[in-house]
Structure formats: structure tokens, C-alpha cells
C-alpha positions as CSV (number, residue, x, y, z in Angstrom):
1,M,0.0,0.0,0.0
2,T,2.8,2.3,0.9
3,E,4.4,1.3,-2.5
4,L,1.4,2.3,-4.4
5,K,1.2,5.5,-2.6
6,S,4.7,6.4,-3.7
7,Y,3.9,6.1,-7.4
8,I,1.8,9.3,-7.1
9,S,3.6,12.5,-8.3
10,T,2.5,16.1,-8.2
11,D,4.7,16.7,-11.1
12,E,2.8,14.7,-13.6
13,E,0.2,15.9,-16.2
14,L,-2.5,13.8,-14.6
15,S,-4.0,15.3,-11.4
16,V,-3.4,13.6,-8.1
17,R,-7.1,12.4,-8.1
18,Q,-6.7,10.9,-11.6
19,Q,-3.5,9.0,-10.6
20,C,-5.3,7.7,-7.5
21,E,-8.2,6.5,-9.6
22,L,-5.7,4.7,-11.9
23,L,-4.0,3.1,-8.9
24,D,-7.5,2.3,-7.3
25,I,-6.8,4.1,-4.0
26,A,-8.8,6.9,-2.5
27,P,-7.5,10.5,-3.0
28,S,-8.4,11.2,0.7
29,S,-5.8,8.4,1.7
30,Y,-3.0,10.1,-0.3
31,Y,-3.7,13.5,1.4
32,Y,-4.2,12.0,4.9
33,K,-2.2,13.5,7.8
34,P,-2.6,12.2,11.4
35,K,-4.8,14.4,13.6
36,G,-3.1,16.5,16.1
37,E,-4.3,14.6,19.2
38,S,-2.1,13.0,21.9
39,S,-2.0,9.2,22.2
40,E,-4.1,9.4,25.4
41,N,-6.7,11.5,23.7
42,Q,-7.0,9.0,20.8
43,E,-7.3,6.1,23.3
44,I,-10.0,8.1,25.0
45,M,-11.9,8.8,21.7
46,R,-11.8,5.1,20.8
47,L,-13.2,4.2,24.1
48,M,-16.0,6.8,23.9
49,D,-16.8,5.6,20.4
50,E,-17.3,1.9,21.6
51,E,-19.3,3.2,24.5
52,F,-21.6,5.3,22.3
53,L,-22.3,2.3,20.2
54,E,-23.8,0.6,23.2
55,H,-25.3,3.6,24.9
56,P,-26.1,6.5,22.4
57,T,-27.9,8.4,25.0
58,H,-24.9,9.1,27.1
59,G,-23.8,12.7,27.2
60,V,-20.8,14.5,28.5
61,L,-21.2,13.7,32.3
62,Q,-21.9,10.2,31.7
63,M,-19.0,9.8,29.4
64,Q,-16.8,11.5,32.0
65,D,-18.1,8.9,34.6
66,F,-17.4,6.1,32.1
67,L,-13.8,7.3,31.5
68,F,-13.2,7.7,35.1
69,A,-14.2,4.0,35.6
70,M,-11.7,3.2,32.9
71,G,-8.9,5.0,34.6
72,F,-9.0,8.4,32.8
73,L,-9.2,11.6,34.9
74,V,-10.7,14.1,32.4
75,N,-12.8,17.2,32.8
76,P,-16.2,17.9,31.1
77,K,-14.7,20.5,28.7
78,R,-12.2,17.8,27.4
79,V,-14.9,15.3,26.9
80,R,-17.1,17.8,25.2
81,R,-14.4,18.9,22.9
82,L,-13.4,15.3,21.9
83,L,-16.9,14.3,21.3
84,R,-17.5,17.2,19.0
85,K,-14.4,16.3,17.1
86,M,-15.7,12.8,16.7
87,N,-19.0,14.2,15.4
88,I,-20.9,12.4,18.2
89,M,-24.0,13.8,19.9
90,A,-26.0,12.1,22.5
91,I,-29.5,11.0,21.4
92,Y,-32.2,12.7,23.5
93,P,-34.8,15.4,22.7
94,K,-33.7,19.1,22.7
95,R,-35.4,22.4,22.7
96,N,-35.0,25.3,20.4
97,L,-33.9,23.0,17.4
98,S,-33.6,25.9,14.9
99,K,-30.6,27.3,17.0
100,L,-28.7,24.1,16.4
101,G,-28.6,24.4,12.6
102,H,-29.6,26.5,9.7
103,A,-33.4,26.6,10.3
104,K,-34.4,27.4,6.7
105,Y,-32.5,24.2,5.6
106,I,-34.0,21.9,8.0
107,H,-36.6,19.5,6.3
108,P,-39.2,17.2,7.9
109,Y,-38.8,13.5,8.5
110,L,-40.6,11.8,5.6
111,L,-40.1,8.0,6.3
112,R,-42.6,7.7,9.3
113,N,-45.3,5.0,8.2
114,L,-43.7,5.0,4.7
115,E,-43.8,1.6,3.0
116,I,-40.2,1.1,1.7
117,N,-40.6,-1.6,-1.0
118,R,-38.1,-1.0,-3.7
119,P,-34.4,0.0,-4.3
120,N,-33.5,3.6,-4.8
121,Q,-36.8,4.7,-3.1
122,V,-34.9,5.8,0.1
123,W,-31.2,6.3,0.8
124,A,-29.8,7.0,4.1
125,I,-26.5,9.0,4.5
126,D,-24.4,9.6,7.7
127,I,-20.9,10.3,8.9
128,T,-19.0,8.3,11.5
129,Y,-15.6,8.7,13.4
130,I,-13.1,5.9,12.5
131,P,-10.2,5.3,14.9
132,M,-6.9,4.0,13.6
133,K,-3.6,3.0,15.4
134,H,-2.4,6.5,14.8
135,G,-5.0,9.2,14.2
136,F,-8.5,8.8,13.0
137,M,-10.6,9.7,9.8
138,Y,-14.3,10.2,9.0
139,L,-16.2,7.8,7.1
140,T,-19.2,8.9,5.0
141,A,-21.6,6.2,3.7
142,I,-24.9,6.0,1.8
143,I,-27.2,2.8,2.1
144,D,-30.2,1.9,0.2
145,V,-32.7,1.4,3.0
146,Y,-34.9,-1.2,1.2
147,S,-31.9,-3.7,0.4
148,R,-29.2,-2.3,2.9
149,Y,-26.9,-2.1,0.0
150,V,-23.9,0.4,0.4
151,V,-24.3,2.6,-2.7
152,S,-21.3,4.7,-2.0
153,W,-18.8,5.6,0.7
154,G,-15.7,7.8,1.3
155,L,-13.0,8.5,3.8
156,F,-12.0,12.1,4.7
157,N,-9.9,14.2,7.0
158,D,-12.7,16.6,8.0
159,L,-16.4,17.2,8.1
160,R,-16.8,19.7,5.4
161,A,-20.2,19.5,3.5
162,E,-18.4,19.2,0.1
163,N,-17.3,15.6,1.3
164,S,-20.8,14.4,1.7
165,L,-21.9,15.9,-1.6
166,E,-19.0,14.2,-3.3
167,V,-20.1,10.8,-2.0
168,L,-23.8,11.5,-3.1
169,Q,-22.8,12.5,-6.6
170,E,-20.5,9.2,-6.9
171,A,-23.6,7.3,-5.8
172,I,-25.9,8.9,-8.3
173,R,-23.3,8.3,-11.0
174,Q,-23.1,4.6,-10.3
175,N,-26.6,3.9,-9.3
176,G,-29.1,6.6,-10.6
177,K,-30.9,8.9,-8.2
178,P,-33.0,8.0,-5.1
179,E,-36.5,9.4,-4.7
180,I,-35.8,10.4,-1.2
181,I,-32.5,10.7,0.8
182,N,-32.5,10.9,4.7
183,S,-29.9,12.3,7.0
184,D,-29.6,13.9,10.3
185,Q,-29.6,17.7,10.9
186,G,-25.9,18.0,11.1
187,S,-24.2,21.1,9.5
188,Q,-23.2,19.1,6.3
189,F,-26.9,18.5,5.5
190,T,-28.4,21.9,6.7
191,C,-26.6,24.1,4.3
192,S,-27.2,25.5,0.8
193,L,-24.7,23.3,-0.8
194,W,-26.5,20.1,0.1
195,V,-30.1,21.2,0.0
196,E,-29.9,23.2,-3.3
197,Y,-28.2,20.3,-5.0
198,L,-30.9,17.8,-4.0
199,K,-33.6,20.3,-5.1
200,R,-32.0,20.7,-8.5
201,E,-31.9,17.0,-8.9
202,G,-35.5,16.4,-7.9
203,I,-34.6,14.3,-4.8
204,L,-37.0,14.8,-1.7
205,I,-35.1,15.7,1.4
206,S,-35.9,13.9,4.7
207,M,-34.2,14.6,8.1
208,D,-34.2,13.0,11.5
209,G,-36.0,14.7,14.2
210,R,-33.3,16.1,16.5
211,G,-32.6,13.6,19.1
212,R,-34.8,10.9,17.7
213,A,-33.0,7.6,18.1
214,L,-35.0,5.5,15.7
215,D,-35.4,7.9,12.7
216,N,-32.2,6.7,11.1
217,I,-31.9,3.3,12.7
218,F,-30.9,1.6,9.5
219,I,-27.6,3.4,9.2
220,E,-26.9,3.2,12.9
221,R,-27.1,-0.6,12.7
222,F,-24.8,-0.4,9.7
223,W,-22.2,1.6,11.7
224,R,-22.3,-1.0,14.6
225,T,-21.6,-3.8,12.0
226,V,-18.8,-1.9,10.3
227,K,-17.1,-1.0,13.6
228,R,-17.6,-4.4,15.4
229,D,-16.9,-6.6,12.5
230,Y,-13.9,-4.7,11.0
231,V,-12.7,-1.4,12.4
232,Y,-12.2,-2.6,16.0
233,L,-10.9,-6.0,15.0
234,Y,-8.3,-4.7,12.4
235,P,-7.2,-1.2,13.4
236,A,-5.4,0.5,10.4
237,E,-1.9,1.9,10.5
238,D,-2.9,4.8,8.1
239,G,-5.4,6.1,5.9
240,L,-4.4,4.1,2.9
241,E,-4.6,0.8,4.8
242,L,-7.9,1.8,6.3
243,F,-9.4,2.6,2.7
244,V,-8.2,-0.8,1.3
245,G,-9.6,-2.7,4.3
246,L,-12.9,-0.9,4.2
247,K,-13.2,-1.5,0.4
248,K,-12.7,-5.2,1.0
249,F,-15.2,-5.3,3.9
250,F,-17.8,-3.5,2.0
251,K,-17.5,-5.9,-0.9
252,Y,-18.2,-8.7,1.5
253,Y,-21.0,-6.7,3.2
254,N,-22.8,-6.2,0.0
255,G,-22.0,-9.3,-1.9
256,K,-21.9,-12.2,0.7
257,K,-23.3,-11.1,4.1
258,T,-26.9,-11.9,4.8
259,H,-29.0,-9.5,7.0
260,Q,-31.8,-10.4,9.3
261,G,-33.6,-7.0,8.6
262,I,-34.1,-8.1,5.1
263,N,-35.0,-11.8,5.7
264,R,-31.4,-13.1,5.7
265,Q,-31.0,-12.0,2.0
266,I,-27.8,-10.6,0.5
267,P,-28.0,-6.8,-0.1
268,A,-26.5,-7.0,-3.7
269,Q,-29.0,-9.6,-4.7
270,L,-32.0,-7.7,-3.3
271,Y,-30.6,-4.4,-4.8
272,T,-29.8,-5.7,-8.3
273,N,-32.4,-8.5,-8.9
274,Y,-35.4,-6.3,-8.0
275,A,-37.9,-6.4,-10.9
């Protein structure tokens, strides 16, 4: 993997992105630089990530108590900062929702009582923190809710809205447009870049109610699978190794793994064989 990365040059006529595509590696992995957090903070973040998977309602104080039990003396300010860096927010109802995002870009939740009975009817997108041996990255993924098929994904160093849009555009290029796309109310999705693009494409926008744990349950279950079955078992040395490992895992997830939520069928078969 390091050898492949060494072949990329900024002096070539081809752009770095084009060279990455020819070598079948992610551009984000080429640019990856470890985040500036201490080894102790990285260990704290990994522990909180695992705890959040089991207890998504835990806020700053409960995370502080959890870390104290694990032998880490940390103040609430430090816990809050690291949780924000991980893009983690406890799931519980909150007041004054419009203050937490751009109110004019927040859309209602469209999936309640909706019968989802075909591919590309509803996609769900989300972002999650991925720990590595040295540093971390952010994984953005889109799944087709009907089949649980991963239609697109990407690794990034930051949480810019452009990253989510890039993953969506790639998904559309490969699979066509969904009728509806569901997300949370994060800043990546409550901005003009995201909302205006979806409107131009004629895609309906659905957003989780703030603090509603079950609104995007499909992709929350997906994150648990990714982390328990791959990320925590095989921590990557760097972004390139993480990209290669996730690519292999998603190939297995889409093409071989059966899912109880779709009657023990395989996502790729359900997604592509629909008639």
C-alpha cells in the first residue's frame, strides 16, 4: 500500500485524483495526515466511540463517569471537545432546534409510516468517526434502505459539506437517483450546498427529528456492523490501509453477508435483482 502511494507524483500531467483512480486508491488516503491529538486522547476517543455504540444516550457527564471507571481523569470540557471532534452527539430530545442548525434548510422526516418496498426509493447518509492506530478519519456512507446495499462511501480528514456531496454524486453516477434521501440535521446537510443540489436533482429531502434515536436506525445498525466486524478488530496503521480494508469489507457486506432485517438475504442480490 505504501508502495502504491509512492507512485503518485504532483509533477505529472495527470492530477493527483486521476492518478489515485488509476491506482484504485482513495484520494483522501493520499492526502491523509494524522490528527493532532495525543495518544491518550486518541485512546479516550476510541473508548468513547465503543461506549456510544452501546449507549447512544450518554452525554458529556456520563461519558466522563465512564472514562473515570476506565482510569482516565478528564474534565467535562475535554470530553465535550473530543465528542464534537468525533461528530458524536447524545440522542435525546432537545429544545430550540432551529438554533442548532440553519433553520431554513431543516426539512421534515418523511419516512414515518412510509412503506419502503423498492431499491432507490430511500437512501440514508451519515458520517462516523473511524479510529486508527495513529490518528483517525471520518467515514461517510450511503445505504439503500430497502436492500441495505452500500451505494457509495468515502474517507475524509474533515467534516466539510463538500465531502458528503462528493459521496452522493458518486452514488448517483453509479446507481441513478433515489426518490428520497434521509440524513440527520448536521451542518453538512443543513446548508445551501447540500439542500440546493438535492432540489435541483428533484430528490426529496428527509431529516431525522433532532434527538430521535429511531429515525435513522438503518444506518446506525450499519455503523455497529462496520465497527464491530472490522474497524475494532483490525485497526489500520494509516488512511491508505484503512481505505483498502474498508473496500474489502464493503465488498463482503454487499455481496456475501446476509442480513436479518431483509429476511437473511444478501444486499447486492436484493438491490440488483429487483424487478
